[in-house]
PyMOL Python script that loads the backbone (N, CA, C, O; Angstrom):
from pymol import cmd

cmd.read_pdbstr("""\
ATOM      1  N   MET A   1       0.825  -1.184   0.000  1.00  0.00           N
ATOM      2  CA  MET A   1       0.000   0.000   0.000  1.00  0.00           C
ATOM      3  C   MET A   1       0.876   1.257   0.000  1.00  0.00           C
ATOM      4  O   MET A   1       0.749   2.112  -0.876  1.00  0.00           O
ATOM      5  N   PHE A   2       1.765   1.355   0.994  1.00  0.00           N
ATOM      6  CA  PHE A   2       2.652   2.510   1.055  1.00  0.00           C
ATOM      7  C   PHE A   2       4.022   2.098   0.558  1.00  0.00           C
ATOM      8  O   PHE A   2       4.553   1.059   0.949  1.00  0.00           O
ATOM      9  N   GLY A   3       4.586   2.922  -0.304  1.00  0.00           N
ATOM     10  CA  GLY A   3       5.924   2.655  -0.812  1.00  0.00           C
ATOM     11  C   GLY A   3       6.950   3.381   0.028  1.00  0.00           C
ATOM     12  O   GLY A   3       6.652   3.858   1.123  1.00  0.00           O
ATOM     13  N   LYS A   4       8.140   3.461  -0.485  1.00  0.00           N
ATOM     14  CA  LYS A   4       9.193   4.189   0.204  1.00  0.00           C
ATOM     15  C   LYS A   4       8.904   5.687   0.139  1.00  0.00           C
ATOM     16  O   LYS A   4       8.348   6.183  -0.841  1.00  0.00           O
ATOM     17  N   LEU A   5       9.288   6.395   1.193  1.00  0.00           N
ATOM     18  CA  LEU A   5       9.103   7.836   1.215  1.00  0.00           C
ATOM     19  C   LEU A   5      10.237   8.511   0.455  1.00  0.00           C
ATOM     20  O   LEU A   5      11.413   8.222   0.677  1.00  0.00           O
ATOM     21  N   GLY A   6       9.867   9.397  -0.427  1.00  0.00           N
ATOM     22  CA  GLY A   6      10.865  10.152  -1.172  1.00  0.00           C
ATOM     23  C   GLY A   6      11.161  11.471  -0.486  1.00  0.00           C
ATOM     24  O   GLY A   6      10.580  11.791   0.551  1.00  0.00           O
ATOM     25  N   THR A   7      12.058  12.222  -1.065  1.00  0.00           N
ATOM     26  CA  THR A   7      12.451  13.506  -0.504  1.00  0.00           C
ATOM     27  C   THR A   7      11.279  14.471  -0.435  1.00  0.00           C
ATOM     28  O   THR A   7      11.112  15.178   0.559  1.00  0.00           O
ATOM     29  N   THR A   8      10.473  14.506  -1.476  1.00  0.00           N
ATOM     30  CA  THR A   8       9.331  15.413  -1.519  1.00  0.00           C
ATOM     31  C   THR A   8       8.336  15.103  -0.412  1.00  0.00           C
ATOM     32  O   THR A   8       7.828  16.015   0.240  1.00  0.00           O
ATOM     33  N   GLU A   9       8.058  13.836  -0.198  1.00  0.00           N
ATOM     34  CA  GLU A   9       7.105  13.448   0.842  1.00  0.00           C
ATOM     35  C   GLU A   9       7.619  13.815   2.224  1.00  0.00           C
ATOM     36  O   GLU A   9       6.854  14.281   3.069  1.00  0.00           O
ATOM     37  N   ILE A  10       8.908  13.609   2.458  1.00  0.00           N
ATOM     38  CA  ILE A  10       9.492  13.945   3.755  1.00  0.00           C
ATOM     39  C   ILE A  10       9.427  15.449   3.997  1.00  0.00           C
ATOM     40  O   ILE A  10       9.122  15.883   5.108  1.00  0.00           O
ATOM     41  N   ILE A  11       9.709  16.240   2.978  1.00  0.00           N
ATOM     42  CA  ILE A  11       9.641  17.695   3.121  1.00  0.00           C
ATOM     43  C   ILE A  11       8.216  18.139   3.424  1.00  0.00           C
ATOM     44  O   ILE A  11       8.011  19.003   4.277  1.00  0.00           O
ATOM     45  N   VAL A  12       7.231  17.567   2.745  1.00  0.00           N
ATOM     46  CA  VAL A  12       5.834  17.911   3.003  1.00  0.00           C
ATOM     47  C   VAL A  12       5.451  17.556   4.435  1.00  0.00           C
ATOM     48  O   VAL A  12       4.793  18.346   5.113  1.00  0.00           O
ATOM     49  N   ILE A  13       5.855  16.379   4.900  1.00  0.00           N
ATOM     50  CA  ILE A  13       5.554  15.966   6.275  1.00  0.00           C
ATOM     51  C   ILE A  13       6.189  16.925   7.273  1.00  0.00           C
ATOM     52  O   ILE A  13       5.545  17.325   8.243  1.00  0.00           O
ATOM     53  N   LEU A  14       7.439  17.296   7.045  1.00  0.00           N
ATOM     54  CA  LEU A  14       8.120  18.226   7.952  1.00  0.00           C
ATOM     55  C   LEU A  14       7.459  19.598   7.962  1.00  0.00           C
ATOM     56  O   LEU A  14       7.365  20.229   9.015  1.00  0.00           O
ATOM     57  N   LEU A  15       7.003  20.068   6.812  1.00  0.00           N
ATOM     58  CA  LEU A  15       6.292  21.347   6.758  1.00  0.00           C
ATOM     59  C   LEU A  15       4.970  21.293   7.516  1.00  0.00           C
ATOM     60  O   LEU A  15       4.602  22.251   8.197  1.00  0.00           O
ATOM     61  N   ILE A  16       4.258  20.179   7.398  1.00  0.00           N
ATOM     62  CA  ILE A  16       3.004  20.023   8.138  1.00  0.00           C
ATOM     63  C   ILE A  16       3.266  20.006   9.638  1.00  0.00           C
ATOM     64  O   ILE A  16       2.535  20.633  10.404  1.00  0.00           O
ATOM     65  N   VAL A  17       4.303  19.294  10.059  1.00  0.00           N
ATOM     66  CA  VAL A  17       4.664  19.259  11.479  1.00  0.00           C
ATOM     67  C   VAL A  17       5.036  20.659  11.961  1.00  0.00           C
ATOM     68  O   VAL A  17       4.655  21.057  13.061  1.00  0.00           O
ATOM     69  N   LEU A  18       5.769  21.398  11.151  1.00  0.00           N
ATOM     70  CA  LEU A  18       6.143  22.763  11.507  1.00  0.00           C
ATOM     71  C   LEU A  18       4.914  23.649  11.657  1.00  0.00           C
ATOM     72  O   LEU A  18       4.852  24.465  12.577  1.00  0.00           O
ATOM     73  N   LEU A  19       3.945  23.504  10.777  1.00  0.00           N
ATOM     74  CA  LEU A  19       2.718  24.294  10.865  1.00  0.00           C
ATOM     75  C   LEU A  19       1.890  23.922  12.092  1.00  0.00           C
ATOM     76  O   LEU A  19       1.296  24.792  12.728  1.00  0.00           O
ATOM     77  N   ILE A  20       1.851  22.646  12.421  1.00  0.00           N
ATOM     78  CA  ILE A  20       1.033  22.193  13.560  1.00  0.00           C
ATOM     79  C   ILE A  20       1.663  22.610  14.883  1.00  0.00           C
ATOM     80  O   ILE A  20       0.975  23.166  15.740  1.00  0.00           O
ATOM     81  N   PHE A  21       2.945  22.356  15.066  1.00  0.00           N
ATOM     82  CA  PHE A  21       3.586  22.571  16.358  1.00  0.00           C
ATOM     83  C   PHE A  21       4.265  23.932  16.490  1.00  0.00           C
ATOM     84  O   PHE A  21       4.455  24.415  17.606  1.00  0.00           O
ATOM     85  N   GLY A  22       4.628  24.548  15.391  1.00  0.00           N
ATOM     86  CA  GLY A  22       5.291  25.839  15.452  1.00  0.00           C
ATOM     87  C   GLY A  22       6.788  25.691  15.687  1.00  0.00           C
ATOM     88  O   GLY A  22       7.254  24.655  16.162  1.00  0.00           O
ATOM     89  N   PRO A  23       7.532  26.730  15.352  1.00  0.00           N
ATOM     90  CA  PRO A  23       8.995  26.639  15.461  1.00  0.00           C
ATOM     91  C   PRO A  23       9.496  26.588  16.901  1.00  0.00           C
ATOM     92  O   PRO A  23      10.597  26.093  17.145  1.00  0.00           O
ATOM     93  N   THR A  24       8.721  27.086  17.856  1.00  0.00           N
ATOM     94  CA  THR A  24       9.187  27.059  19.246  1.00  0.00           C
ATOM     95  C   THR A  24       9.055  25.680  19.871  1.00  0.00           C
ATOM     96  O   THR A  24       9.792  25.354  20.801  1.00  0.00           O
ATOM     97  N   GLN A  25       8.127  24.862  19.375  1.00  0.00           N
ATOM     98  CA  GLN A  25       7.907  23.537  19.953  1.00  0.00           C
ATOM     99  C   GLN A  25       8.751  22.445  19.298  1.00  0.00           C
ATOM    100  O   GLN A  25       8.882  21.352  19.850  1.00  0.00           O
ATOM    101  N   LEU A  26       9.317  22.726  18.143  1.00  0.00           N
ATOM    102  CA  LEU A  26      10.081  21.697  17.432  1.00  0.00           C
ATOM    103  C   LEU A  26      11.284  21.173  18.210  1.00  0.00           C
ATOM    104  O   LEU A  26      11.489  19.960  18.218  1.00  0.00           O
ATOM    105  N   PRO A  27      12.097  22.011  18.867  1.00  0.00           N
ATOM    106  CA  PRO A  27      13.213  21.448  19.644  1.00  0.00           C
ATOM    107  C   PRO A  27      12.735  20.524  20.769  1.00  0.00           C
ATOM    108  O   PRO A  27      13.340  19.480  21.011  1.00  0.00           O
ATOM    109  N   LYS A  28      11.670  20.896  21.443  1.00  0.00           N
ATOM    110  CA  LYS A  28      11.131  20.046  22.507  1.00  0.00           C
ATOM    111  C   LYS A  28      10.618  18.735  21.932  1.00  0.00           C
ATOM    112  O   LYS A  28      10.837  17.666  22.502  1.00  0.00           O
ATOM    113  N   LEU A  29       9.939  18.828  20.806  1.00  0.00           N
ATOM    114  CA  LEU A  29       9.383  17.638  20.171  1.00  0.00           C
ATOM    115  C   LEU A  29      10.484  16.694  19.705  1.00  0.00           C
ATOM    116  O   LEU A  29      10.383  15.482  19.896  1.00  0.00           O
ATOM    117  N   SER A  30      11.535  17.239  19.095  1.00  0.00           N
ATOM    118  CA  SER A  30      12.629  16.392  18.620  1.00  0.00           C
ATOM    119  C   SER A  30      13.395  15.765  19.775  1.00  0.00           C
ATOM    120  O   SER A  30      13.824  14.615  19.680  1.00  0.00           O
ATOM    121  N   LYS A  31      13.574  16.507  20.868  1.00  0.00           N
ATOM    122  CA  LYS A  31      14.248  15.957  22.041  1.00  0.00           C
ATOM    123  C   LYS A  31      13.435  14.808  22.632  1.00  0.00           C
ATOM    124  O   LYS A  31      13.992  13.772  22.995  1.00  0.00           O
ATOM    125  N   MET A  32      12.116  14.993  22.727  1.00  0.00           N
ATOM    126  CA  MET A  32      11.245  13.946  23.258  1.00  0.00           C
ATOM    127  C   MET A  32      11.269  12.715  22.343  1.00  0.00           C
ATOM    128  O   MET A  32      11.289  11.580  22.820  1.00  0.00           O
ATOM    129  N   PHE A  33      11.267  12.947  21.034  1.00  0.00           N
ATOM    130  CA  PHE A  33      11.319  11.848  20.076  1.00  0.00           C
ATOM    131  C   PHE A  33      12.636  11.080  20.196  1.00  0.00           C
ATOM    132  O   PHE A  33      12.645   9.850  20.152  1.00  0.00           O
ATOM    133  N   GLY A  34      13.738  11.800  20.345  1.00  0.00           N
ATOM    134  CA  GLY A  34      15.042  11.157  20.497  1.00  0.00           C
ATOM    135  C   GLY A  34      15.125  10.313  21.756  1.00  0.00           C
ATOM    136  O   GLY A  34      15.670   9.209  21.733  1.00  0.00           O
ATOM    137  N   LYS A  35      14.582  10.833  22.868  1.00  0.00           N
ATOM    138  CA  LYS A  35      14.576  10.065  24.115  1.00  0.00           C
ATOM    139  C   LYS A  35      13.720   8.813  23.979  1.00  0.00           C
ATOM    140  O   LYS A  35      14.066   7.761  24.516  1.00  0.00           O
ATOM    141  N   SER A  36      12.604   8.922  23.262  1.00  0.00           N
ATOM    142  CA  SER A  36      11.735   7.763  23.059  1.00  0.00           C
ATOM    143  C   SER A  36      12.441   6.682  22.258  1.00  0.00           C
ATOM    144  O   SER A  36      12.363   5.500  22.594  1.00  0.00           O
ATOM    145  N   ILE A  37      13.130   7.085  21.199  1.00  0.00           N
ATOM    146  CA  ILE A  37      13.862   6.123  20.372  1.00  0.00           C
ATOM    147  C   ILE A  37      14.976   5.462  21.181  1.00  0.00           C
ATOM    148  O   ILE A  37      15.182   4.253  21.076  1.00  0.00           O
ATOM    149  N   LYS A  38      15.697   6.247  21.988  1.00  0.00           N
ATOM    150  CA  LYS A  38      16.780   5.695  22.815  1.00  0.00           C
ATOM    151  C   LYS A  38      16.225   4.696  23.825  1.00  0.00           C
ATOM    152  O   LYS A  38      16.805   3.631  24.039  1.00  0.00           O
ATOM    153  N   GLY A  39      15.102   5.044  24.442  1.00  0.00           N
ATOM    154  CA  GLY A  39      14.481   4.125  25.391  1.00  0.00           C
ATOM    155  C   GLY A  39      14.030   2.836  24.726  1.00  0.00           C
ATOM    156  O   GLY A  39      14.160   1.756  25.302  1.00  0.00           O
ATOM    157  N   PHE A  40      13.506   2.947  23.523  1.00  0.00           N
ATOM    158  CA  PHE A  40      13.073   1.761  22.783  1.00  0.00           C
ATOM    159  C   PHE A  40      14.254   0.865  22.460  1.00  0.00           C
ATOM    160  O   PHE A  40      14.178  -0.352  22.631  1.00  0.00           O
ATOM    161  N   LYS A  41      15.353   1.461  21.991  1.00  0.00           N
ATOM    162  CA  LYS A  41      16.546   0.674  21.668  1.00  0.00           C
ATOM    163  C   LYS A  41      17.132   0.014  22.913  1.00  0.00           C
ATOM    164  O   LYS A  41      17.549  -1.144  22.869  1.00  0.00           O
ATOM    165  N   ASP A  42      17.164   0.758  24.031  1.00  0.00           N
ATOM    166  CA  ASP A  42      17.666   0.183  25.279  1.00  0.00           C
ATOM    167  C   ASP A  42      16.804  -0.999  25.716  1.00  0.00           C
ATOM    168  O   ASP A  42      17.320  -2.010  26.193  1.00  0.00           O
ATOM    169  N   GLY A  43      15.499  -0.865  25.554  1.00  0.00           N
ATOM    170  CA  GLY A  43      14.595  -1.960  25.900  1.00  0.00           C
ATOM    171  C   GLY A  43      14.819  -3.184  25.037  1.00  0.00           C
ATOM    172  O   GLY A  43      14.762  -4.312  25.526  1.00  0.00           O
ATOM    173  N   LEU A  44      15.071  -2.969  23.763  1.00  0.00           N
ATOM    174  CA  LEU A  44      15.350  -4.096  22.868  1.00  0.00           C
ATOM    175  C   LEU A  44      16.646  -4.793  23.248  1.00  0.00           C
ATOM    176  O   LEU A  44      16.721  -6.022  23.244  1.00  0.00           O
ATOM    177  N   GLU A  45      17.671  -4.005  23.579  1.00  0.00           N
ATOM    178  CA  GLU A  45      18.950  -4.601  23.976  1.00  0.00           C
ATOM    179  C   GLU A  45      18.799  -5.393  25.267  1.00  0.00           C
ATOM    180  O   GLU A  45      19.362  -6.479  25.404  1.00  0.00           O
ATOM    181  N   GLU A  46      18.042  -4.853  26.209  1.00  0.00           N
ATOM    182  CA  GLU A  46      17.840  -5.541  27.481  1.00  0.00           C
ATOM    183  C   GLU A  46      17.084  -6.851  27.273  1.00  0.00           C
ATOM    184  O   GLU A  46      17.401  -7.866  27.893  1.00  0.00           O
ATOM    185  N   THR A  47      16.094  -6.819  26.402  1.00  0.00           N
ATOM    186  CA  THR A  47      15.322  -8.025  26.122  1.00  0.00           C
ATOM    187  C   THR A  47      16.194  -9.075  25.451  1.00  0.00           C
ATOM    188  O   THR A  47      16.104 -10.258  25.779  1.00  0.00           O
ATOM    189  N   SER A  48      17.040  -8.650  24.511  1.00  0.00           N
ATOM    190  CA  SER A  48      17.896  -9.619  23.823  1.00  0.00           C
ATOM    191  C   SER A  48      18.932 -10.205  24.786  1.00  0.00           C
ATOM    192  O   SER A  48      19.290 -11.376  24.666  1.00  0.00           O
ATOM    193  N   LYS A  49      19.419  -9.400  25.745  1.00  0.00           N
ATOM    194  CA  LYS A  49      20.356  -9.920  26.744  1.00  0.00           C
ATOM    195  C   LYS A  49      19.663 -10.945  27.639  1.00  0.00           C
ATOM    196  O   LYS A  49      20.244 -11.982  27.960  1.00  0.00           O
ATOM    197  N   GLU A  50      18.425 -10.663  28.041  1.00  0.00           N
ATOM    198  CA  GLU A  50      17.685 -11.609  28.883  1.00  0.00           C
ATOM    199  C   GLU A  50      17.428 -12.903  28.130  1.00  0.00           C
ATOM    200  O   GLU A  50      17.550 -13.987  28.699  1.00  0.00           O
ATOM    201  N   ASP A  51      17.068 -12.796  26.841  1.00  0.00           N
ATOM    202  CA  ASP A  51      16.842 -13.984  26.043  1.00  0.00           C
ATOM    203  C   ASP A  51      18.114 -14.801  25.903  1.00  0.00           C
ATOM    204  O   ASP A  51      18.072 -16.030  25.958  1.00  0.00           O
ATOM    205  N   LYS A  52      19.250 -14.127  25.720  1.00  0.00           N
ATOM    206  CA  LYS A  52      20.524 -14.828  25.599  1.00  0.00           C
ATOM    207  C   LYS A  52      20.871 -15.520  26.905  1.00  0.00           C
ATOM    208  O   LYS A  52      21.330 -16.662  26.895  1.00  0.00           O
ATOM    209  N   ASP A  53      20.658 -14.839  28.041  1.00  0.00           N
ATOM    210  CA  ASP A  53      20.930 -15.439  29.341  1.00  0.00           C
ATOM    211  C   ASP A  53      20.042 -16.654  29.570  1.00  0.00           C
ATOM    212  O   ASP A  53      20.502 -17.664  30.102  1.00  0.00           O
ATOM    213  N   ASP A  54      18.785 -16.570  29.177  1.00  0.00           N
ATOM    214  CA  ASP A  54      17.862 -17.709  29.330  1.00  0.00           C
ATOM    215  C   ASP A  54      18.285 -18.887  28.484  1.00  0.00           C
ATOM    216  O   ASP A  54      18.166 -20.033  28.918  1.00  0.00           O
ATOM    217  N   SER A  55      18.782 -18.627  27.272  1.00  0.00           N
ATOM    218  CA  SER A  55      19.195 -19.716  26.397  1.00  0.00           C
ATOM    219  C   SER A  55      20.502 -20.338  26.887  1.00  0.00           C
ATOM    220  O   SER A  55      20.742 -21.524  26.662  1.00  0.00           O
ATOM    221  N   ASP A  56      21.354 -19.547  27.559  1.00  0.00           N
ATOM    222  CA  ASP A  56      22.597 -20.081  28.102  1.00  0.00           C
ATOM    223  C   ASP A  56      22.327 -21.000  29.295  1.00  0.00           C
ATOM    224  O   ASP A  56      23.052 -21.971  29.511  1.00  0.00           O
ATOM    225  N   LYS A  57      21.286 -20.691  30.067  1.00  0.00           N
ATOM    226  CA  LYS A  57      20.950 -21.501  31.238  1.00  0.00           C
ATOM    227  C   LYS A  57      20.331 -22.827  30.852  1.00  0.00           C
ATOM    228  O   LYS A  57      20.448 -23.804  31.591  1.00  0.00           O
ATOM    229  N   ALA A  58      19.670 -22.877  29.698  1.00  0.00           N
ATOM    230  CA  ALA A  58      18.958 -24.089  29.295  1.00  0.00           C
ATOM    231  C   ALA A  58      19.869 -25.148  28.754  1.00  0.00           C
ATOM    232  O   ALA A  58      19.408 -26.224  28.376  1.00  0.00           O
TER     233      ALA A  58
END
""", "prot")
cmd.dss("prot")
cmd.show_as("cartoon", "prot")
cmd.util.cbc("prot")
cmd.orient("prot")
């Protein structure tokens, strides 16, 4: 249904986000997004470590 996003689509999305949140909210929004991604990656690493430890015990 959805293909790969091209440069034009990304620019349109960023412009819409800029219009919705405004230029003053963008740094806060990007910081929150970055923290969310970091937390997600940390959770994945922790889960994979637990799975590895469980497989080593078996």
